[in-house]
One Martini backbone bead per residue (centre of mass of N, CA, C, O) as a GRO file, in nm:
protein
  119
    1MET     BB    1   0.237   9.614  11.745
    2PHE     BB    2   0.185   9.401  11.472
    3ILE     BB    3   0.365   9.123  11.368
    4PRO     BB    4   0.410   8.944  11.108
    5ARG     BB    5   0.510   8.615  11.079
    6VAL     BB    6   0.703   8.667  10.833
    7GLU     BB    7   0.877   8.888  10.949
    8PHE     BB    8   0.976   8.732  11.203
    9ARG     BB    9   1.124   8.514  11.048
   10ALA     BB   10   1.322   8.698  10.902
   11VAL     BB   11   1.447   8.821  11.158
   12ALA     BB   12   1.535   8.553  11.280
   13ALA     BB   13   1.722   8.464  11.043
   14ALA     BB   14   1.912   8.715  11.054
   15VAL     BB   15   2.009   8.663  11.345
   16THR     BB   16   2.123   8.370  11.300
   17THR     BB   17   2.328   8.455  11.083
   18ALA     BB   18   2.487   8.650  11.245
   19VAL     BB   19   2.585   8.467  11.472
   20ALA     BB   20   2.727   8.263  11.294
   21LEU     BB   21   2.935   8.465  11.164
   22ILE     BB   22   3.064   8.545  11.430
   23GLY     BB   23   3.162   8.263  11.502
   24LEU     BB   24   3.333   8.222  11.257
   25GLY     BB   25   3.522   8.455  11.304
   26ALA     BB   26   3.641   8.360  11.571
   27GLY     BB   27   3.764   8.094  11.448
   28THR     BB   28   3.958   8.236  11.250
   29ALA     BB   29   4.121   8.392  11.451
   30ASN     BB   30   4.221   8.142  11.602
   31ALA     BB   31   4.366   8.010  11.356
   32ALA     BB   32   4.581   8.239  11.306
   33ASP     BB   33   4.784   8.133  11.533
   34TRP     BB   34   4.873   7.936  11.343
   35PRO     BB   35   5.041   7.752  11.145
   36PRO     BB   36   5.056   7.650  10.852
   37LEU     BB   37   4.950   7.399  10.675
   38ARG     BB   38   5.114   7.075  10.656
   39GLU     BB   39   5.264   6.809  10.575
   40GLY     BB   40   5.217   6.606  10.840
   41ALA     BB   41   5.374   6.607  11.179
   42TYR     BB   42   5.348   6.818  11.471
   43LEU     BB   43   5.519   6.930  11.769
   44TYR     BB   44   5.446   7.161  12.043
   45SER     BB   45   5.559   7.335  12.332
   46GLY     BB   46   5.321   7.513  12.268
   47VAL     BB   47   5.044   7.683  12.203
   48HIS     BB   48   4.923   7.713  11.883
   49GLY     BB   49   5.205   7.638  11.748
   50THR     BB   50   5.427   7.694  11.959
   51GLY     BB   51   5.758   7.677  11.963
   52THR     BB   52   5.904   7.388  11.972
   53VAL     BB   53   5.966   7.160  11.698
   54SER     BB   54   5.841   6.832  11.622
   55LYS     BB   55   5.888   6.574  11.398
   56VAL     BB   56   5.684   6.326  11.263
   57ASP     BB   57   5.702   5.984  11.184
   58LEU     BB   58   5.457   5.843  10.997
   59ASP     BB   59   5.604   5.556  10.922
   60ASP     BB   60   5.646   5.494  11.243
   61LEU     BB   61   5.483   5.243  11.340
   62GLY     BB   62   5.440   5.188  11.705
   63THR     BB   63   5.664   5.360  11.795
   64CYS     BB   64   5.810   5.489  12.087
   65HIS     BB   65   5.834   5.841  12.168
   66THR     BB   66   6.043   6.044  12.339
   67LEU     BB   67   6.061   6.363  12.441
   68PRO     BB   68   6.259   6.634  12.523
   69ALA     BB   69   5.992   6.805  12.514
   70SER     BB   70   5.699   6.907  12.581
   71ALA     BB   71   5.366   6.889  12.458
   72ARG     BB   72   5.092   7.131  12.371
   73SER     BB   73   5.071   7.069  12.052
   74VAL     BB   74   4.904   6.982  11.733
   75GLN     BB   75   4.984   6.881  11.383
   76VAL     BB   76   4.777   6.702  11.126
   77VAL     BB   77   4.862   6.596  10.775
   78SER     BB   78   4.686   6.300  10.686
   79GLY     BB   79   4.557   6.001  10.519
   80SER     BB   80   4.688   5.754  10.722
   81ALA     BB   81   4.763   5.906  11.005
   82SER     BB   82   4.818   5.913  11.372
   83VAL     BB   83   4.831   6.049  11.705
   84VAL     BB   84   4.963   5.928  12.017
   85LEU     BB   85   4.937   6.060  12.348
   86TYR     BB   86   5.145   6.102  12.648
   87PRO     BB   87   5.223   6.201  12.980
   88GLY     BB   88   5.455   5.980  12.958
   89ALA     BB   89   5.713   5.814  12.938
   90GLY     BB   90   5.699   5.545  12.726
   91CYS     BB   91   5.392   5.537  12.687
   92THR     BB   92   5.270   5.660  12.951
   93GLY     BB   93   4.974   5.639  13.153
   94ALA     BB   94   4.627   5.672  13.218
   95TYR     BB   95   4.632   5.808  12.935
   96SER     BB   96   4.527   5.938  12.623
   97TRP     BB   97   4.571   6.103  12.299
   98ALA     BB   98   4.405   6.140  11.977
   99THR     BB   99   4.421   6.199  11.664
  100GLY     BB  100   4.386   6.250  11.354
  101SER     BB  101   4.460   6.300  11.007
  102LEU     BB  102   4.318   6.594  11.088
  103ALA     BB  103   4.485   6.823  11.291
  104GLN     BB  104   4.437   7.103  11.549
  105ALA     BB  105   4.567   7.110  11.884
  106ASP     BB  106   4.539   7.139  12.211
  107LEU     BB  107   4.634   6.995  12.485
  108PRO     BB  108   4.520   6.884  12.798
  109TRP     BB  109   4.829   6.804  12.822
  110ALA     BB  110   5.142   6.716  12.865
  111GLY     BB  111   5.349   6.566  12.626
  112LEU     BB  112   5.610   6.298  12.629
  113SER     BB  113   5.466   6.087  12.425
  114TYR     BB  114   5.462   5.873  12.123
  115HIS     BB  115   5.253   5.720  11.860
  116VAL     BB  116   5.189   5.569  11.545
  117VAL     BB  117   4.877   5.529  11.369
  118PRO     BB  118   4.645   5.431  11.192
  119ALA     BB  119   4.353   5.598  11.047
   0.00000   0.00000   0.00000
């Protein structure tokens, strides 16, 4: 049976919309694991904002802070600052990882130190 081109486009659009909504639903479920967003910056010892919480002083720009326990996730809600994390103590390591001024992420490795920079 021949399907007119208009019907085929309508079916294709419906399928695309359904797939997009399913993808958004999966993202929402993943975000539900995190603590609610709140002003400031927080480092967590576990993934998805779990474990011990360390509050970051966003006003202390440029000072290196070594953490008592490694961070595995970060949450930042600020209009003016972001956090740069390092795998070594004393802001050392072969690489760093920077958040934005609005971020919620699991780190690619355990962070042992950080400093705050302007966003």
